[in-house]
Structures are given as structure tokens and as C-alpha cells.
DSSP file (Angstrom, degrees, kcal/mol; ACC not computed):
  #  RESIDUE AA STRUCTURE BP1 BP2  ACC     N-H-->O    O-->H-N    N-H-->O    O-->H-N    TCO  KAPPA ALPHA  PHI   PSI    X-CA   Y-CA   Z-CA
    1    1 A M     >        0   0    0      0, 0.0     4,-1.7     0, 0.0     3,-0.3   0.000 360.0 360.0 360.0 -21.4   -5.8   10.1  -11.9
    2    2 A S  H  >  +     0   0    0      1,-0.2     4,-2.2     2,-0.2     5,-0.2   0.856 360.0  57.2 -62.0 -36.4   -3.3   12.3   -9.9
    3    3 A S  H  > S+     0   0    0      1,-0.2     4,-2.6     2,-0.2    -1,-0.2   0.870 103.8  54.1 -64.2 -34.8   -5.2   11.7   -6.6
    4    4 A L  H  > S+     0   0    0     -3,-0.3     4,-2.4     2,-0.2    -1,-0.2   0.919 108.2  48.6 -64.8 -41.2   -4.6    7.9   -7.2
    5    5 A W  H  X S+     0   0    0     -4,-1.7     4,-2.7     1,-0.2     5,-0.2   0.918 111.5  50.0 -65.6 -39.1   -0.8    8.5   -7.5
    6    6 A D  H  X S+     0   0    0     -4,-2.2     4,-2.3     1,-0.2    -2,-0.2   0.929 111.1  48.9 -62.4 -43.7   -1.0   10.6   -4.4
    7    7 A E  H  X S+     0   0    0     -4,-2.6     4,-2.5     2,-0.2    -2,-0.2   0.911 111.3  50.3 -56.7 -43.8   -2.8    7.8   -2.6
    8    8 A L  H  X S+     0   0    0     -4,-2.4     4,-2.6     1,-0.2     5,-0.2   0.938 109.5  49.6 -66.1 -48.2   -0.2    5.2   -3.9
    9    9 A I  H  X S+     0   0    0     -4,-2.7     4,-2.1     1,-0.2    -1,-0.2   0.910 111.9  49.5 -59.6 -41.0    2.7    7.3   -2.6
   10   10 A H  H  X S+     0   0    0     -4,-2.3     4,-1.9    -5,-0.2    -1,-0.2   0.905 111.1  48.5 -66.1 -38.4    1.1    7.7    0.8
   11   11 A E  H  X S+     0   0    0     -4,-2.5     4,-2.1     2,-0.2    -2,-0.2   0.879 109.2  53.0 -70.6 -36.1    0.4    3.9    1.0
   12   12 A L  H  X S+     0   0    0     -4,-2.6     4,-2.4     2,-0.2    -2,-0.2   0.890 108.7  50.6 -62.0 -41.8    4.0    3.1    0.0
   13   13 A G  H  X S+     0   0    0     -4,-2.1     4,-2.0    -5,-0.2    -2,-0.2   0.899 109.3  51.1 -63.5 -38.2    5.2    5.5    2.8
   14   14 A T  H  X S+     0   0    0     -4,-1.9     4,-2.8     2,-0.2     5,-0.2   0.906 109.0  50.3 -64.1 -40.1    2.9    3.6    5.2
   15   15 A V  H  X S+     0   0    0     -4,-2.1     4,-2.8     2,-0.2     5,-0.2   0.937 110.6  50.4 -64.4 -45.0    4.4    0.2    4.2
   16   16 A R  H  X S+     0   0    0     -4,-2.4     4,-2.0     1,-0.2    -1,-0.2   0.915 113.9  44.9 -60.0 -40.4    7.9    1.6    4.7
   17   17 A A  H  X S+     0   0    0     -4,-2.0     4,-2.1     2,-0.2    -2,-0.2   0.918 114.8  47.3 -72.9 -41.2    7.0    2.8    8.2
   18   18 A L  H  X S+     0   0    0     -4,-2.8     4,-2.6     1,-0.2    -2,-0.2   0.876 111.8  51.5 -67.9 -36.5    5.2   -0.4    9.1
   19   19 A S  H  X S+     0   0    0     -4,-2.8     4,-1.7    -5,-0.2    -2,-0.2   0.901 110.7  47.8 -70.2 -39.1    8.1   -2.5    7.8
   20   20 A A  H  X S+     0   0    0     -4,-2.0     4,-1.2    -5,-0.2    -1,-0.2   0.875 111.9  50.4 -64.4 -38.5   10.6   -0.5    9.9
   21   21 A A  H  X S+     0   0    0     -4,-2.1     4,-0.7     1,-0.2    -2,-0.2   0.879 109.2  51.5 -66.8 -39.8    8.4   -0.8   12.9
   22   22 A A  H  < S+     0   0    0     -4,-2.6     3,-0.3     1,-0.2    -2,-0.2   0.852 106.5  52.9 -68.4 -31.5    8.1   -4.6   12.4
   23   23 A L  H  < S+     0   0    0     -4,-1.7    -1,-0.2     1,-0.2    -2,-0.2   0.848 116.3  40.8 -67.7 -31.5   11.9   -5.0   12.2
   24   24 A E  H  < S+     0   0    0     -4,-1.2    -1,-0.2    -5,-0.1    -2,-0.2   0.457  84.0 128.3 -97.6   0.2   12.2   -3.1   15.5
   25   25 A A     <  -     0   0    0     -4,-0.7    -3,-0.1    -3,-0.3     3,-0.0  -0.270  47.5-155.3 -57.5 139.9    9.2   -4.8   17.3
   26   26 A R  S    S+     0   0    0      1,-0.0     2,-0.3     2,-0.0    -1,-0.1   0.683  72.5  47.0 -91.4 -20.7   10.2   -6.2   20.7
   27   27 A T  S  > S-     0   0    0      1,-0.1     4,-2.0     0, 0.0     5,-0.1  -0.891  76.4-127.9-125.2 157.6    7.5   -8.9   20.9
   28   28 A E  H  > S+     0   0    0     -2,-0.3     4,-2.4     1,-0.2     5,-0.2   0.848 111.6  58.4 -63.4 -37.5    6.2  -11.5   18.6
   29   29 A T  H  > S+     0   0    0      2,-0.2     4,-2.3     1,-0.2    -1,-0.2   0.920 107.7  45.6 -57.7 -48.6    2.7  -10.2   19.2
   30   30 A S  H  > S+     0   0    0      1,-0.2     4,-2.7     2,-0.2     5,-0.2   0.905 111.4  52.4 -60.4 -43.7    3.7   -6.7   18.0
   31   31 A R  H  X S+     0   0    0     -4,-2.0     4,-2.3     1,-0.2    -1,-0.2   0.907 109.7  48.3 -64.6 -38.9    5.5   -8.1   15.0
   32   32 A V  H  X S+     0   0    0     -4,-2.4     4,-2.7     2,-0.2    -1,-0.2   0.921 110.4  51.7 -68.5 -40.6    2.5  -10.1   13.9
   33   33 A A  H  X S+     0   0    0     -4,-2.3     4,-1.9     1,-0.2    -2,-0.2   0.912 112.1  45.4 -59.2 -42.5    0.2   -7.2   14.3
   34   34 A L  H  X S+     0   0    0     -4,-2.7     4,-2.4     2,-0.2    -1,-0.2   0.889 111.8  52.1 -70.4 -34.1    2.4   -5.0   12.2
   35   35 A I  H  X S+     0   0    0     -4,-2.3     4,-2.5    -5,-0.2    -2,-0.2   0.897 108.4  52.1 -68.6 -37.5    2.8   -7.7    9.6
   36   36 A T  H  X S+     0   0    0     -4,-2.7     4,-1.6     2,-0.2    -1,-0.2   0.911 109.5  48.8 -59.8 -41.5   -1.0   -8.0    9.5
   37   37 A L  H  X S+     0   0    0     -4,-1.9     4,-2.5     2,-0.2    -2,-0.2   0.903 108.6  54.2 -64.7 -42.0   -1.3   -4.3    8.9
   38   38 A L  H  X S+     0   0    0     -4,-2.4     4,-2.7     1,-0.2     5,-0.2   0.919 105.8  53.3 -57.8 -44.9    1.4   -4.6    6.1
   39   39 A D  H  X S+     0   0    0     -4,-2.5     4,-1.8     1,-0.2    -1,-0.2   0.908 110.5  46.3 -57.3 -43.2   -0.8   -7.3    4.5
   40   40 A A  H  X S+     0   0    0     -4,-1.6     4,-1.8     2,-0.2    -1,-0.2   0.898 112.2  50.6 -68.9 -38.8   -3.8   -4.9    4.5
   41   41 A E  H  X S+     0   0    0     -4,-2.5     4,-2.1     1,-0.2    -2,-0.2   0.904 109.3  49.8 -69.0 -42.5   -1.8   -2.1    3.2
   42   42 A T  H  X S+     0   0    0     -4,-2.7     4,-2.4     2,-0.2    -1,-0.2   0.855 108.3  54.4 -63.9 -34.9   -0.3   -4.1    0.2
   43   43 A A  H  X S+     0   0    0     -4,-1.8     4,-2.2    -5,-0.2    -1,-0.2   0.902 109.1  48.8 -62.0 -42.4   -3.8   -5.2   -0.6
   44   44 A E  H  X S+     0   0    0     -4,-1.8     4,-2.3     2,-0.2    -2,-0.2   0.893 109.4  50.9 -64.0 -41.5   -4.7   -1.5   -0.8
   45   45 A I  H  X S+     0   0    0     -4,-2.1     4,-2.6     2,-0.2     5,-0.2   0.927 108.5  52.8 -65.4 -46.6   -1.8   -0.7   -3.0
   46   46 A A  H  X S+     0   0    0     -4,-2.4     4,-2.2     1,-0.2    -2,-0.2   0.900 109.7  49.0 -52.6 -43.7   -2.8   -3.6   -5.3
   47   47 A A  H  X S+     0   0    0     -4,-2.2     4,-2.3     2,-0.2    -2,-0.2   0.902 110.6  49.2 -63.6 -43.2   -6.3   -2.1   -5.6
   48   48 A I  H  X S+     0   0    0     -4,-2.3     4,-2.5     2,-0.2    -2,-0.2   0.893 111.1  50.1 -65.7 -39.3   -4.9    1.4   -6.3
   49   49 A L  H  X S+     0   0    0     -4,-2.6     4,-2.2     2,-0.2    -2,-0.2   0.882 109.8  51.7 -64.3 -38.2   -2.6   -0.1   -9.0
   50   50 A D  H  X S+     0   0    0     -4,-2.2     4,-2.3    -5,-0.2    -2,-0.2   0.925 110.6  48.1 -62.6 -45.2   -5.6   -1.9  -10.5
   51   51 A Q  H  X S+     0   0    0     -4,-2.3     4,-2.9     1,-0.2     5,-0.2   0.919 110.8  50.6 -65.9 -42.4   -7.6    1.3  -10.6
   52   52 A I  H  X S+     0   0    0     -4,-2.5     4,-1.9     1,-0.2    -1,-0.2   0.896 111.5  48.5 -59.1 -39.0   -4.7    3.2  -12.2
   53   53 A L  H  X S+     0   0    0     -4,-2.2     4,-2.0     2,-0.2    -2,-0.2   0.914 110.6  50.2 -69.7 -42.1   -4.4    0.5  -14.8
   54   54 A R  H  X S+     0   0    0     -4,-2.3     4,-2.2     1,-0.2    -2,-0.2   0.918 113.3  46.4 -62.1 -45.4   -8.2    0.6  -15.6
   55   55 A E  H  X S+     0   0    0     -4,-2.9     4,-2.2     1,-0.2    -1,-0.2   0.864 109.9  53.2 -70.0 -32.3   -8.2    4.3  -15.9
   56   56 A A  H  X S+     0   0    0     -4,-1.9     4,-2.3    -5,-0.2    -1,-0.2   0.870 110.3  47.6 -67.0 -40.3   -5.1    4.3  -18.1
   57   57 A Q  H  X S+     0   0    0     -4,-2.0     4,-1.6     2,-0.2    -2,-0.2   0.835 111.4  50.9 -73.7 -33.7   -6.8    1.7  -20.5
   58   58 A T  H  X S+     0   0    0     -4,-2.2     4,-1.1     2,-0.2    -2,-0.2   0.914 111.6  48.4 -67.9 -38.4  -10.0    3.8  -20.6
   59   59 A T  H >< S+     0   0    0     -4,-2.2     3,-0.5     1,-0.2    -2,-0.2   0.934 112.5  46.4 -62.6 -48.7   -8.0    6.9  -21.4
   60   60 A S  H 3< S+     0   0    0     -4,-2.3    -1,-0.2     1,-0.2    -2,-0.2   0.810 110.2  54.6 -69.3 -26.6   -6.0    5.2  -24.2
   61   61 A A  H 3<        0   0    0     -4,-1.6    -1,-0.2     1,-0.2    -2,-0.2   0.744 360.0 360.0 -72.0 -24.7   -9.2    3.6  -25.6
   62   62 A A    <<        0   0    0     -4,-1.1    -1,-0.2    -3,-0.5    -2,-0.2   0.505 360.0 360.0 -78.7 360.0  -10.9    7.0  -25.9
């Protein structure tokens, strides 16, 4: 499960970087592209959190 936490931390860092870049974007096209990437990253974070929850439930049931 440790690798999942590492992945989660990496994804959160990516979201922070994309957010900062979106705030500094000079064109609407760039901003929209970065927001689209943010959406994909947040979906990945949700998937990682779901997997962490499933593993935690499996561990506690054992």
C-alpha cells in the first residue's frame, strides 16, 4: 500500500503544479488545456483513493 501513497503524493504534486501553471497561463487555450489535464489528474487521484480504501477494507477484514 506504500506505493499507492507514493503515487498519491506524486499526483497531488502534479495537481499543484498544473494549478499554478493554469493561474499563470497567458492564453485561454493554454488555460483550458491545463484545466483539462487537472481534470484527468483528479480522476487519477480518485482512483488511487478508491484503491487505498479497498485495500484498507480488505486488510481490516482479514
